[in-house]
N, C-alpha and C positions, 0 to 999 in steps of 0.2 A: 596557506593560500595556494589554490590550485593553479598550475601553470597553464596559460591558455595556448592551444595549438591551433594551426590552421588546417582545416579539414577541406580536402580537394575532391573527395568522391562521395558518391551517395552511400557506398559501402562503408566508408569511414564514418559517416554520420551515424549509420545504423548501428555499427559496432560500439560507438562511443554511447549512443543512447541505451543499448543493451547494458553496457557497464554502469550506466546511471540507474537503470532498472534493478540492478543487482544491489547497488547501494541502497535503493529504496527498500528493498526486502530485508537487508541487514539492518538498517535503522529501525524497521518496524518490528523485527524480532525483538529487540529490547523495549521498545516503547509499548508494544501490545501486552507484554507482561506487566509492565507498570499500570497500564490503563486497567487491565483486569483486576489488579490489586486495589485500585482505586475505585471501582465500581461497587456499587451496593446490591443492586437487583440481582438476584441469582440468575436469571435468564440472560442477563447482559454479560455476567462473569462466564457463564457457559459459552455464550457466542463468542466472546473474545478468546477463550481458551481454544475453541474449534479453529477459529481463525488464525490463531498463532500456529497451529499445526499446519493449516494450508500454507502460511506465510513462510515457514521453513522449507516446505516442499518446493514453493515458488522459487526461493532463493536458489535452491538445488538445481531446479529446472533451468533458471537462466544461467547460472554457472556452467550447466552442461552446454548449453547453446554456446557460450563464450569459449569454452574449451575446444568445442568442435571447429570453431573459427581460428583457433590458436592466439586467443586474446586474453591478456591479464584481466581476471574479474574484478580485481579490486583497485583499478587505476583512478577511478572517478568517484567523487562524493556528489550525490544529489542535494543540492542545497535548497531546492524548494521543499523537498520533504523534511529537511532540517527545520525550516520555518514553520511547516504544518504541525510538525510534533511540539515544537516549542509552544505554539498557540494552544495545543491541547494540554500542556502542562500548566499554562496560564489559567485555563478554566478550572482545573483541578484545585489550584491554589486560591481561586477566587470564590469557589462555590462550597457550600456546607455539604458534608457527606449526606447521602440520600438521595432521593428522587431528582432533586435539583441539580446535584453533581452528575448523575446519570444522563439526565437530559443534555447537559453541557458535553459530556463525554460522546454521547451519540453524534451530536452536531459536529464535533471535531473529527470523530472517526469517519463520518459520512464525507466530509471535505477530503480527507486522505483517499477514500475509496473512490471518489470522483476523479481524482488526480490520477491514481493507478488505473482506472478505466480508460482514461484519455492516453496515458503513456502506452498501455499494452495493445489498445486499439490502434495507435499510429505504429508501434513496432510490428504488429500483424501485417498492417498494409505495406510497410516498407519490405518486410520479409518476402511477401507475395511479390513485389515489383522485382526483387533481386533473385526470385526463383529458389528461394529458401522455404520449401513447402513444410518441411518437418519443424522448422523454426515457427513458421506462421501458425501451425496446428497447435503448438505448445503454447505460443503467445495469446491465442484466441481462447484456449482452455483457462488460462490464467485470467484473462479479462472476464471471462464468464464466471469464474469463482468471485471476483471482486464484485461484479454486478449482484451475484446472489447475496453476498455479505451486506451490500448496501440495502438490499430489499429486506433483508432480515432485521436490520437496524431500524428501517422505517416501521416495519410491523411491531417491533418492541416499543418504539416511542408511541406509535398510535394505541397500541393495546392497552397500556398502563402507564409507561413511565412518564409521559408528559403530562397526563391527567394529573398523576400524583405530585408532580412538580408545581402544578398550578395551585394545588390545595395548600 
């Protein structure tokens, strides 16, 4: 169980949320590899492999920001991401391999992407307010990668996977 601390400054909130973002990327590094292995469609597997590479780089980028601020990167665990990942595993276990499972995976992964878009959008806004322009630019770049991943997932679903799942 994580110890609850009282935060008294905007900077403390920002830094703690950065630690949570780093936790998100750590958890996703493992989860995306499993999701890739559970996917059936080659295009989905390839998308997940590419996003896994991006996720590792995002983790490193967030760790670099935390190090610049002299903050322990591993201090917090993001519980929301833990639950989202648990839900994705539930889909995999409930659905037969093939397009139906792929459709469920896409839905789960898009929930994760939407969460990340919100996290990084907030962090970028906070970085701007605190005058951390380098942080802001990095965080906006990560947010944009998450948006691109979400768009690609939507296209995969629309182009073939959802139609195949209906059949």
